[in-house]
C-alpha positions in Angstrom: 44.7 77.5 157.5 46.8 80.3 159.0 46.2 82.9 161.7 45.6 85.8 159.3 43.2 84.0 157.1 41.3 82.5 160.1 41.0 86.0 161.6 39.8 87.3 158.2 37.1 84.6 158.1 35.8 85.4 161.6 35.8 89.2 160.8 33.9 88.5 157.5 31.3 86.5 159.3 30.9 89.1 162.1 30.4 91.8 159.5 27.9 89.7 157.5 25.9 89.5 160.7 25.8 93.2 161.0 24.5 93.3 157.4 21.5 91.1 158.4 23.1 87.9 157.1 24.3 85.9 160.1 26.7 83.1 159.0 29.3 80.9 160.6 32.9 81.9 159.8 33.9 80.0 156.7 36.5 77.2 157.0 39.0 76.5 154.3 40.9 73.3 154.0 44.6 73.8 153.5 44.8 71.6 150.4 41.8 73.4 148.8 43.4 76.7 149.6 46.7 75.6 147.9 44.8 74.6 144.8 42.7 77.9 144.7 45.9 79.9 145.1 47.6 77.9 142.3 44.7 78.3 140.0 44.4 82.0 140.5 48.1 82.4 140.2 48.0 80.8 136.8 45.2 83.1 135.8 47.0 86.1 137.2 50.1 85.3 135.1 48.0 85.0 131.9 46.8 87.5 129.4 43.6 87.7 131.4 45.3 88.6 134.7 42.8 91.3 135.5 40.2 88.6 136.0 42.1 86.6 138.7 40.2 88.2 141.6 36.8 87.7 139.9 37.9 84.1 139.0 38.6 83.5 142.7 35.1 84.8 143.6 33.4 82.6 141.0 35.4 79.6 142.2 34.2 80.2 145.7 30.6 80.4 144.5 31.1 77.3 142.4 32.5 75.2 145.3 29.7 76.4 147.6 27.1 75.3 145.0 28.9 72.0 144.4 28.8 71.2 148.1 25.2 72.2 148.4 24.3 70.0 145.4 26.3 67.1 146.9 26.8 67.4 150.7 29.0 64.2 150.6 31.6 66.0 148.4 34.9 65.9 150.3 37.8 68.3 150.2 39.8 65.8 148.2 37.2 65.9 145.4 37.2 69.7 145.4 41.0 69.7 145.1 40.7 67.4 142.1 38.0 69.6 140.6 40.2 72.7 140.9 43.3 70.9 139.5 41.2 69.7 136.6 39.9 73.2 136.0 43.5 74.6 136.0 44.5 71.9 133.5 41.5 72.7 131.3 42.4 76.4 130.9 43.3 77.3 127.3 47.0 77.4 126.7 47.2 81.2 126.6 45.6 81.3 130.1 47.6 78.4 131.6 50.9 79.6 130.3 53.5 80.0 133.1 
């Protein structure tokens, strides 16, 4: 995605291994990243702004579970899911 984020992913995976949970560094598709950033931006500019970091965490867990439930799920479907979720936010949350 970009150098800083790629380095962050590698460091996260390395540290996870030191905490007895060896994993591969996560990869993030650029289109998925843009939708995640847009969705959390919308939340951050709402009355519930304090929940934006937690929302990003929950979104990460949700996408992970979606891809485990359906390994054929592509990044394009995840982008559509995130876009649909953003559109489904109550007006007060989605206000810009």
